[in-house]
Backbone as numpy.savetxt, mean C-alpha at the origin, in Angstrom:
# Nx Ny Nz CAx CAy CAz Cx Cy Cz
2.76 -12.10 -4.61 1.93 -11.12 -3.93 2.75 -10.44 -2.85
2.44 -9.20 -2.63 3.12 -8.46 -1.56 2.50 -8.84 -0.22
3.32 -8.77 0.82 2.83 -9.10 2.16 3.26 -7.99 3.12
2.30 -7.19 3.52 2.54 -6.14 4.50 3.01 -4.83 3.89
2.63 -3.77 4.58 3.07 -2.43 4.17 3.25 -1.53 5.39
3.87 -2.10 6.43 4.15 -1.32 7.62 5.19 -0.23 7.35
6.12 -0.50 6.46 7.21 0.45 6.18 7.06 1.13 4.83
5.84 1.18 4.32 5.62 1.74 2.99 5.82 3.27 2.97
5.55 3.91 4.09 5.74 5.36 4.19 7.10 5.61 4.80
8.01 6.17 4.02 9.36 6.39 4.53 9.60 7.86 4.87
10.72 8.15 5.50 11.04 9.49 5.97 11.32 10.49 4.87
11.61 10.02 3.66 11.91 10.93 2.56 10.66 11.53 1.92
9.50 10.97 2.22 8.26 11.43 1.60 7.81 12.74 2.21
7.21 13.61 1.40 6.59 14.81 1.96 5.46 14.42 2.91
5.21 15.24 3.88 4.22 14.91 4.93 2.81 14.73 4.37
2.50 15.34 3.25 1.14 15.26 2.71 0.84 13.92 2.05
1.86 13.15 1.72 1.66 11.90 0.98 0.98 10.84 1.85
1.47 10.64 3.05 0.94 9.57 3.90 -0.56 9.71 4.18
-1.04 10.85 4.67 -2.48 10.93 4.95 -3.35 10.77 3.69
-2.86 11.29 2.57 -3.62 11.18 1.32 -3.78 9.72 0.92
-2.67 8.99 0.88 -2.69 7.58 0.47 -3.48 6.75 1.47
-3.24 6.94 2.76 -3.94 6.17 3.78 -5.45 6.38 3.68
-5.88 7.63 3.55 -7.32 7.92 3.46 -7.95 7.30 2.22
-7.26 7.38 1.09 -7.78 6.78 -0.15 -7.91 5.26 -0.02
-6.90 4.62 0.58 -6.95 3.17 0.76 -8.08 2.76 1.70
-8.23 3.48 2.80 -9.29 3.17 3.76 -10.66 3.39 3.13
-10.83 4.46 2.36 -12.13 4.71 1.75 -12.45 3.68 0.66
-11.44 3.14 0.03 -11.67 2.16 -1.03 -11.83 0.74 -0.49
-11.04 0.36 0.52 -11.04 -1.02 1.02 -11.65 -1.18 2.41
-11.94 -0.15 3.13 -12.47 -0.04 4.49 -11.35 -0.24 5.53
-11.63 0.16 6.77 -10.62 0.13 7.84 -10.06 -1.27 8.08
-10.95 -2.24 8.18 -10.52 -3.60 8.51 -9.56 -4.15 7.48
-9.94 -4.09 6.21 -9.07 -4.62 5.15 -7.77 -3.84 5.07
-7.84 -2.51 5.21 -6.62 -1.71 5.15 -5.61 -2.18 6.19
-6.05 -2.38 7.43 -5.13 -2.79 8.48 -4.68 -4.24 8.32
-5.52 -5.09 7.73 -5.09 -6.46 7.43 -4.02 -6.46 6.35
-4.20 -5.65 5.32 -3.17 -5.51 4.28 -1.90 -4.92 4.88
-2.06 -3.93 5.73 -0.91 -3.23 6.30 -0.03 -4.15 7.14
-0.64 -4.98 7.98 0.16 -5.83 8.86 0.53 -7.17 8.23
0.02 -7.46 7.03 0.39 -8.67 6.32 -0.53 -9.85 6.55
-1.65 -9.65 7.23 -2.60 -10.74 7.45 -3.33 -11.10 6.16
-3.42 -10.16 5.26 -4.06 -10.36 3.96 -3.03 -9.98 2.90
-2.84 -10.84 1.89 -1.86 -10.59 0.84 -2.37 -9.54 -0.15
-1.44 -8.81 -0.74 -1.77 -7.73 -1.66 -1.49 -8.22 -3.08
-2.55 -8.44 -3.89 -2.35 -8.93 -5.24 -1.69 -7.88 -6.14
-1.10 -8.30 -7.26 -0.40 -7.37 -8.15 -1.26 -6.20 -8.64
-2.53 -6.43 -8.90 -3.41 -5.35 -9.36 -3.53 -4.28 -8.29
-3.70 -4.70 -7.05 -3.81 -3.75 -5.95 -2.48 -3.04 -5.69
-1.38 -3.74 -5.87 -0.06 -3.11 -5.72 0.08 -1.94 -6.69
-0.38 -2.14 -7.91 -0.30 -1.07 -8.91 -1.24 0.08 -8.54
-2.42 -0.23 -7.99 -3.33 0.83 -7.53 -2.68 1.66 -6.43
-1.98 1.00 -5.52 -1.30 1.70 -4.43 -0.19 2.59 -4.99
0.58 2.06 -5.93 1.63 2.88 -6.57 1.03 4.09 -7.27
-0.14 3.91 -7.91 -0.82 5.02 -8.58 -1.26 6.08 -7.57
-1.73 5.66 -6.40 -2.13 6.62 -5.37 -0.92 7.45 -4.91
0.23 6.81 -4.78 1.44 7.55 -4.42 1.80 8.57 -5.50
1.65 8.19 -6.76 1.94 9.13 -7.85 0.97 10.30 -7.83
-0.33 10.01 -7.56 -1.33 11.08 -7.47 -1.00 12.06 -6.34
-0.42 11.52 -5.27 -0.07 12.35 -4.10 1.23 13.13 -4.33
1.92 12.86 -5.43 3.13 13.62 -5.74 4.43 12.90 -5.43
4.38 11.62 -5.08 5.59 10.86 -4.77 6.02 10.10 -6.02
7.22 10.36 -6.50 7.71 9.69 -7.71 8.73 8.61 -7.40
9.05 8.41 -6.14 10.03 7.39 -5.74 9.43 5.99 -5.75
10.25 5.03 -5.39 9.82 3.64 -5.33 8.90 3.40 -4.13
7.96 2.50 -4.31 7.07 2.07 -3.23 7.50 0.65 -2.85
7.94 0.48 -1.61 8.45 -0.81 -1.15 7.50 -1.44 -0.15
7.05 -2.64 -0.48 6.22 -3.40 0.45 7.15 -4.16 1.39
6.62 -4.70 2.49 7.45 -5.37 3.50 8.09 -6.65 2.99
7.40 -7.36 2.13 7.94 -8.60 1.61 7.05 -9.13 0.49
7.49 -10.20 -0.12 6.74 -10.82 -1.21 6.69 -12.32 -1.00
5.57 -12.92 -1.34 5.39 -14.36 -1.27 4.74 -14.83 -2.56
4.98 -16.08 -2.89 4.37 -16.64 -4.08 3.07 -17.32 -3.66
1.99 -16.96 -4.32 0.68 -17.52 -4.00 -0.17 -17.48 -5.26
-1.27 -18.19 -5.23 -2.18 -18.24 -6.36 -3.35 -17.29 -6.15
-3.82 -16.69 -7.23 -5.01 -15.86 -7.17 -6.16 -16.76 -7.62
-7.10 -17.02 -6.72 -8.20 -17.93 -7.07 -9.32 -17.19 -7.67
């Protein structure tokens, strides 16, 4: 599972990508969960990682999406 996404928005991205992705994530998961995922307090399962990558593609970003780190954990 991915842990954290503080550095997911990099300087190479067009300016329109960040607000689009952030707003979609907040509307889908709510403010609290978004910030918990962002700072790494809540782990990001593989299914959600793919959803986030899809949001970046919808926003026009074709580059790699890098999460802050990865940990091995079980999905209950």
